[in-house]
Each structure stands twice: as C-alpha cells, then as structure tokens.
Steps between C-alpha positions, in 0.01 A plus 500: 500500500637836395549764770250788501626838370651741745270780367185581704221262420166671447173362630277419202172693437153386395496427135855358490532197280753238603623200299325639196160371614410571868354840578506633856149632578494590876667407822284244681713450809815630664760322709847550634669326210269535210182652359232277344346653189184414324618448145381387162672269267419594135526232227404474138158563351390707800568227765537643855526351844526654846817403685673593824843652454726503798760773469803528726542846640745703291707587804572132558570418134873588529554277805616164382372304801139619452508452126621140546230442765233633261634290210501198720138555606404503130698184428342309785145623419543379145588152623176454683178390340187480725154657487579622853816684409504833308645427158810687370499575128804704414797704617616831344803717564475836333654839547657384830162385642394138570154359458334171573184436294250292690141381511260778586282410806185685592461430868595576857775367724409281792616747764261773372224243447519370860524849637178598311315231691649618830400857439138380456523322837506164334739205468617375160287187438714200591382307185648781282821516701532127454447522131753778479746291691454219241581741216811636671628149579436372142714796381765404750489144392574602144809682626610244757459203252692665215736270313763567229512344156658183640230459755719606793320688779584868494244648746432875513430639851282805500628651829252786509155336538289770662147642461607775256665242272171308458268653247132411475355567155164628396441151351554327831853375432791504738843619376825489685730789390839651552783252473753778554655325806463146362777262565609211279815297472570630150453864601743731338714744698392635824576323831378621836765609737537344849243622757248607233155358441256586222130532497237688699585435862158406622485207255844342546520155631671418830782311331584806289522746790709242683764511220405198291444488128140535378329189359166430332363446852587863582259610225241270661549680829458840338175376329370374838570848652323669205193276544491562882510869430231501240267315747571707805557843342840567646857376466594185688855614561533875558690730727592869540853414376661233295661354811169456672364333188817291475458374853140387427616320193800347657287354775214423255243670719190396310176626659226232485266573208176329624420746794530791251292333222273240668313463172804354322482121480737320736665310213588832319649636826707185541641533145588862540676437834685208337644728238610729784696229681834611638668205345510455128447126506172552687349698216374348179717282272424744213286810416301276264403273796411812711272615212353154472397480861350845486291395196386190699373719779298709253349181344411361843377808682381768265136524387384554146678836469665587171827632638627605169201722443510624861867599471430681172200681642668619821817609313279718278320637809818577681645671203190710442474608866868584514481702177761292333549573129691300244809390684676184576514536878876405483690722739823378346628453852799277426743772574775398750644842516518555886734316730341488834678441826223306655659438843558860603386733239144632476319541166624796288332830593303516166362145554310594821340187640418332171683171464437502126732799466788335671625327195562145397861464577578465870845494668469296811835516685386258767576219257746432224446282198623464146314416181240635275 
C-alpha cells in the first residue's frame, strides 16, 4: 500500500464522485474514525443503488497505522458472507482519502432501540431480544467458522460486540457491523502492545482484562452482556471509571437476571448466564450452538407471535418516534485513539461520565501481556 501524500487531505463534499461510480449524497453518521455517507452507485442504462460509504476522516488519512486499520477492516468484511453481517462491496482510495463501500441498512442500533423501550417505561420484549441474539450469534458463527481455501480454520474474532454494533433493519433483520477491531491469525500488520486491550470496556470478557488472548468464547461473553443489557435496560458491567468496570469484569460480578425480569423464561435466563460464565470452558462450545439453544427456547416457549414482523414493526415505530431519517445508525465507533490509564486515571475531561466516549483502546498497567 502506498503511503498517503504529505499534503493536507481535504474532507470530501456532497456530490463528490469516487471510483468513477459512487456519488456521496449526505453524511448519515459520524464517528471518531470515519463518517458514514449515504451514497449512490450509478451504473449503465440508468441503474442506481443506494450504498453506505464509510470514509476515514481526512486528518487520519496521513497516519499509516489508522490507514492500515481501515484497510484491514475492509479486507476482513469482504471475507465474511452471512445475512447477519453487513456486506462490503468495494474499497476506494482517491485524493488522499479512503472509502469503504458497504451495504446500506435502513434501521436502528440495538442500544437506541432498547433505550426507546426504556424511555416509554417498558422492557424490550424478551422474545425479540432472543431473536436478536440468534441473529448476532449467526453472524459471529460465520466469522468464527471461517476457513481458508484449503479448509483450514482461520476464525475471525469480532472483539467489539456491543449494542451499537448490532443493527436492526426496517425489514426485521439483524446485522452485526463494524469489524474494525477484528482479530484473525492472518491479520496484516498491527500488533497490540503489552498492557493494552481493545474493545468497549463494559463488554470485555474476564479473560481479556486478566491479560489473556481473546477467543471465540470472548465474543460469546460480550453477546451475553449485550442481551442482559437489552433485557434490563442498563449495562451489566459499568462503573464511574475504567478501573471500577475492570474490577467488576475481572471478578465476573454478574447480577442475577431473573429478579430484574421475572417475565423472562428460566431456560433463557440460564443460557444468558452460561454465556457470562467466568471460565471460557463453561460457556458454549460455539456461537452456533448458543444460537441453536436460543432458537429452541423460542420454539418451546413462545406463542404464535410472528417475531420477524414484530421486530420490523417496532423498529419502524422507534425510528418514527425518534425522528430518525435515512441513516445507517452506524456510529463508526471502532476508533482506538485514546490510551486510558484505567488503574489511576479518570476519564478525559471531555468524556464526562459517558463510558462510550472513553475509547476502545485501554492501557491497563495492572497486567502485562503480549500478542494481538
């Protein structure tokens, strides 16, 4: 990959055409590392199609580490094929800027969706949360079970499963997005330095904050945390500082779910708590098996509800009530820019008490480790 030019890179404007065929229409979402544009691909004889175009911020385009990370995200996304993973179509480098062309998704992220229920004084229906969990886990299964051309297992770990990286579409589909922190054995370049972990702190597995390498079971743990949060309406692991959150994760302080949601069937509670086990070998043998068992609960317990239609309807209602226009809902949050000294240093002044603004790259001096 050629190095970016040393001249200042200019942010593109609406109407810019990249790659000779993709027109930038409007910014649909902003994040620390990139903007997501609503775009249009224009083909022959009047063919057009709406696409999402993820554009790295111009001020990062001359920093090799971030360019390589962005390119790697595109590479990994292109390797994955699943109806539960947002599809990557193309990658364009033009005028010093970098763009990832992806599937356009009309929908809402799970965090905003669950908050909408909470603000109405309601809980997210457990049946819908379970169905969403099945979609997330099927997407993870496609990543975890990836093989190379010779049939050798080359799993991809997401490492950033969180409510804002789960999109619910207007058509009632579940899409796992943002593989910017994904880890695979054939990953190019970047290695994490000792004492640093990546991902949103509240969703890290105990083994990760204890200094071990992430595994497919770590993604399971994060999924369990996301499902617990969607059911209860608040984070399972949260603290005023990263260190406080770290302590809860390290000790795997899982608050019992049933007293908080007595309407949730006991078998579902059991599965979620199993995914949140402190030990990896006490979780599920695979994400696919976790999904299968969730599906079994829906078959055994649920009534004649059409969950697909229910999800589609409630997503549309949430978007309408929140005044959401045509946007992906992707906060492009895979931006490990800040190093956080979680043991002694409070959140940056501009972060306030919002854990989402504390970054995805955490320096934890109370342990030392090596590896990706």
